[in-house]
C-alpha positions as CSV (number, residue, x, y, z in Angstrom):
1,M,-154.4,96.1,-66.6
2,N,-153.4,99.8,-66.4
3,A,-155.3,102.3,-64.3
4,K,-155.8,104.2,-67.2
5,T,-157.4,101.3,-69.5
6,Q,-160.3,99.3,-69.1
7,S,-160.4,95.6,-70.5
8,I,-163.5,94.5,-72.7
9,E,-164.3,91.4,-74.6
10,L,-164.8,91.6,-78.4
11,G,-165.1,88.4,-80.5
12,G,-164.1,86.3,-77.6
13,K,-160.8,88.2,-77.0
14,S,-159.9,90.7,-74.4
15,Y,-158.6,94.1,-75.2
16,P,-157.5,97.1,-73.2
17,V,-159.3,100.2,-74.2
18,N,-158.1,103.9,-73.6
19,F,-159.4,107.3,-74.2
20,G,-156.9,109.4,-72.7
21,L,-155.5,112.7,-74.0
22,W,-153.6,111.2,-76.6
23,T,-156.0,108.8,-78.0
24,L,-158.7,111.7,-78.0
25,R,-155.9,113.8,-79.9
26,C,-155.5,111.4,-82.6
27,F,-159.1,110.6,-83.1
28,C,-159.9,114.1,-83.3
29,K,-157.2,115.0,-85.7
30,E,-158.4,112.1,-88.0
31,Q,-161.9,112.8,-87.9
32,N,-161.4,116.6,-87.9
33,L,-163.0,117.2,-84.9
34,K,-162.6,119.9,-82.2
35,L,-162.8,119.2,-78.5
36,G,-166.4,120.6,-78.0
37,D,-167.4,118.0,-80.9
38,L,-166.7,115.2,-78.4
39,Q,-169.7,116.3,-76.3
40,N,-172.1,115.3,-78.9
41,L,-170.4,112.7,-80.7
42,T,-173.0,110.0,-80.8
43,E,-175.7,112.7,-82.4
44,N,-175.5,111.8,-86.5
45,M,-172.5,109.4,-85.8
46,D,-171.4,108.0,-89.3
47,F,-169.6,104.7,-90.1
48,D,-166.2,106.3,-90.2
49,T,-166.5,107.9,-87.0
50,M,-167.8,105.1,-85.2
51,I,-165.1,102.7,-86.6
52,G,-162.4,105.4,-85.9
53,L,-163.5,105.8,-82.5
54,A,-163.2,102.1,-81.7
55,Y,-160.1,101.8,-83.7
56,H,-158.3,104.6,-81.5
57,G,-159.8,103.3,-78.3
58,L,-158.2,100.1,-79.0
59,K,-154.7,101.4,-80.3
60,G,-154.4,103.6,-77.4
61,G,-155.3,101.1,-75.0
62,A,-152.6,98.8,-76.5
63,R,-150.1,101.7,-76.3
64,V,-150.8,102.3,-72.6
65,E,-150.3,98.7,-72.0
66,K,-147.3,98.5,-74.0
67,K,-148.8,96.0,-76.1
68,K,-148.3,95.5,-79.8
69,F,-151.1,96.8,-81.9
70,E,-151.5,95.6,-85.6
71,L,-155.2,95.9,-86.3
72,T,-156.5,98.1,-89.0
73,P,-159.5,100.1,-89.0
74,I,-160.9,97.3,-91.5
75,Q,-160.0,94.4,-89.0
76,V,-161.6,96.8,-86.0
77,A,-164.9,96.8,-88.1
78,D,-164.8,92.9,-88.6
79,I,-164.4,92.4,-85.1
80,L,-167.1,94.7,-84.3
81,D,-169.4,92.7,-86.7
82,L,-168.7,89.6,-84.8
83,D,-169.7,91.0,-81.4
84,E,-173.1,92.4,-81.8
85,K,-172.7,94.6,-78.5
86,G,-168.9,95.3,-79.2
87,F,-169.5,99.2,-80.1
88,E,-171.8,99.4,-77.0
89,K,-168.9,97.9,-74.9
90,I,-166.6,100.6,-76.7
91,M,-168.9,103.4,-75.9
92,S,-169.3,102.6,-72.5
93,V,-165.8,102.9,-71.8
94,F,-165.7,106.4,-73.9
95,S,-168.7,107.6,-71.9
96,G,-166.9,106.5,-68.6
97,S,-163.7,108.5,-69.4
98,A,-163.4,111.4,-67.3
99,S,-161.0,112.7,-69.6
100,S,-163.3,112.9,-72.7
101,D,-166.1,114.8,-70.5
102,E,-163.3,117.1,-69.0
103,I,-161.9,117.8,-72.5
104,A,-165.0,118.3,-74.2
105,E,-166.3,120.8,-71.6
106,E,-162.9,122.7,-71.6
107,G,-163.1,122.9,-75.6
108,N,-166.5,124.3,-75.3
109,Q,-165.4,126.8,-72.6
110,K,-162.4,128.1,-74.7
111,G,-164.7,128.3,-77.9
112,A,-167.2,130.5,-75.9
113,K,-164.7,133.1,-74.9
């Protein structure tokens, strides 16, 4: 496991998860979010945002670990359906990611200027 990833088990299989700068950039671009939006992401989260966050976290983990990633967002949703605490595990990694907190705070500071 890379220091920038955290391994979680979903549906009986282990996956690396990463919410580094590139992962968050891709997620924000797809969801049309700004950096400051990450701080309150869970408020009124819709299904597209939830699945997108999980998808990008798993894809980012695979990228950092230099592993092949072939899951689609639909497959990620199916995996989360099999593991009732699956999204909770993803959110735990996201919440514990120093980069997501720092980036969100930095985005808020830039927006305030």
